[in-house]
C-alpha positions in Angstrom: 4.1 -1.7 26.3 2.5 -0.4 29.6 0.1 2.6 29.3 1.5 4.5 32.3 5.0 5.1 30.1 5.7 8.5 28.9 7.7 9.6 26.1 9.5 12.7 25.1 10.7 14.4 22.0 12.1 17.6 21.3 8.9 19.5 21.7 6.2 17.0 22.5 4.9 14.9 25.5 3.3 11.7 24.2 1.3 9.2 26.5 -1.6 7.0 26.8 -4.8 9.0 26.8 -6.5 9.6 30.2 -10.0 10.5 31.1 -8.6 14.1 31.7 -8.1 14.4 28.2 -12.0 14.3 27.6 -12.3 18.2 27.0 -9.1 18.7 25.2 -9.8 15.5 22.8 -13.4 16.9 22.3 -12.1 20.4 21.7 -9.3 19.5 19.1 -11.3 17.1 17.3 -14.4 19.3 17.2 -12.5 22.5 16.1 -10.7 20.6 13.8 -13.2 19.0 11.5 -12.9 21.4 8.8 -9.3 20.0 8.2 -9.5 16.4 9.4 -12.8 15.5 8.3 -12.3 14.9 4.8 -9.8 11.9 5.6 -11.3 10.5 8.9 -14.9 9.8 9.1 -15.1 9.9 12.8 -14.3 13.8 13.0 -17.2 16.1 13.1 -17.9 19.4 14.5 -20.6 17.7 16.9 -17.9 15.4 18.6 -18.8 15.7 22.3 -17.8 14.6 25.6 -19.6 11.2 25.3 -17.7 10.6 22.1 -14.2 11.7 23.4 -15.0 9.2 26.6 -16.0 6.3 24.3 -12.9 7.0 22.4 -10.7 7.0 25.4 -12.4 4.0 26.4 -11.4 1.9 23.1 -8.1 3.4 23.3 -7.4 2.1 26.9 -8.8 -1.4 25.6 -6.6 -1.3 23.0 -3.3 -0.8 25.3 -4.8 -3.5 27.7 -5.4 -6.1 24.9 -2.3 -5.1 22.6 -4.4 -4.7 19.7 -3.3 -0.9 19.4 -1.4 1.7 21.0 -2.5 5.3 20.5 -0.5 8.5 22.2 -1.9 11.7 22.6 0.5 14.6 21.9 1.1 17.4 24.1 3.1 20.4 23.5 5.9 20.3 26.0 6.1 24.2 26.4 2.7 25.0 27.1 0.8 21.5 27.7 -1.8 22.1 25.0 -3.2 18.8 23.4 -1.7 18.6 19.8 -3.4 15.7 18.5 -2.7 11.6 18.5 -0.7 9.3 16.7 -1.3 5.4 16.8 -0.3 1.9 15.9 -3.2 0.0 15.2 -4.6 -3.0 13.4 -1.6 -4.8 14.8 -0.8 -8.3 12.9 1.1 -10.7 15.1 1.2 -13.3 12.2 2.6 -10.4 10.0 4.3 -8.9 12.4 3.2 -5.5 11.3 0.6 -2.7 11.7 -0.5 0.7 10.5 0.9 3.9 11.5 -1.4 7.0 11.9 -1.4 10.5 13.1 -3.5 13.6 13.4 -3.3 17.0 14.6 -5.5 19.6 15.6 -6.0 22.3 13.1 -4.3 25.1 15.4 -1.2 23.0 15.3 -1.1 21.7 11.6 2.2 22.7 9.6 4.3 22.8 12.5 5.9 19.4 12.2 4.5 17.9 15.1 2.7 15.1 13.2 6.0 14.0 12.0 7.7 14.4 15.3 5.1 12.2 16.9 5.2 9.5 14.0 8.7 9.2 14.2 8.6 8.5 17.7 5.8 5.8 17.4 7.6 4.3 14.6 10.5 3.9 16.8 8.5 2.4 20.0 7.1 -0.1 17.2 10.0 -1.3 16.1 12.1 -1.0 19.2 9.6 -2.2 21.9 6.9 -3.9 20.0 9.7 -5.6 17.8 7.4 -5.1 14.8 9.1 -5.6 11.2 6.7 -3.4 9.3 4.5 -0.5 9.4 2.2 0.7 6.9 1.0 4.3 6.5 -2.3 4.7 4.4 -3.9 7.6 3.2 -6.4 9.1 0.6 -4.5 10.2 -2.5 -5.7 13.8 -1.9 -4.4 13.8 1.6 -1.1 16.0 0.7 -0.3 16.8 4.3 -0.1 12.9 5.0 1.9 12.4 1.9 4.3 15.0 3.0 4.8 13.4 6.4 5.1 9.8 5.1 7.6 11.1 2.8 9.6 13.0 5.6 9.5 9.9 7.5 11.2 8.3 4.5 8.4 5.8 3.9 8.6 3.8 0.8 5.6 4.3 -1.5 4.5 1.0 -2.8 1.2 1.3 -4.4 -2.2 2.9 -5.3 -4.5 0.2 -3.6 -8.0 -0.1 -4.6 -10.6 -0.5 -1.7 -7.9 0.0 1.0 -9.8 1.8 3.4 -13.1 2.4 4.7 -14.5 5.9 5.0 -18.2 6.2 6.0 -19.0 2.8 4.7 -17.5 3.0 1.5 -14.3 1.4 0.2 -11.9 4.0 -0.8 -8.6 4.0 -2.9 -5.9 4.6 -0.4 -1.7 4.9 -1.1 0.5 2.7 0.8 3.6 3.7 2.3 5.8 1.2 4.2 8.6 1.9 7.2 10.7 -1.2 8.2 13.2 -0.8 11.0 16.1 -0.1 8.9 14.3 3.3 7.9 14.1 4.6 11.4 16.4 3.0 13.5 19.5 3.5 11.6 
């Protein structure tokens, strides 16, 4: 996929992060530390411009190498930065990847993460031609569990040492999507 592509849902514009997104990204992450940091260790209230710049550079590098595709989500009506959805850890041998998402606190509970995740899954299956996506989350992350269930992802297991958080291996719930779940 090309990093200059834009995708639209009913309420969101999705596109690759750009340098002009440093301030909105920084603000969304630092203001959302209370609700996001329990699940994603990169989220902290001291997230600054340098962190945002490094984040955008890593995201752009992922697009260039084809190792990950992160899309920033913006509200169509207001143009406000909502959060991100990403296809990461792409495994070309297994033809699969991880699907992740987060929304800024002020936009949580409005269905934006679901809307963005549906679009990202569609892109993963129709453009990247992947045959499997995994969604991995902490067992206590009820908001992400609800999104996975609304996506019609299949719960597969409770996996030991499935993801890392702050240098520690953590148990994770593993859900999966295959093309038939999204493209039918």
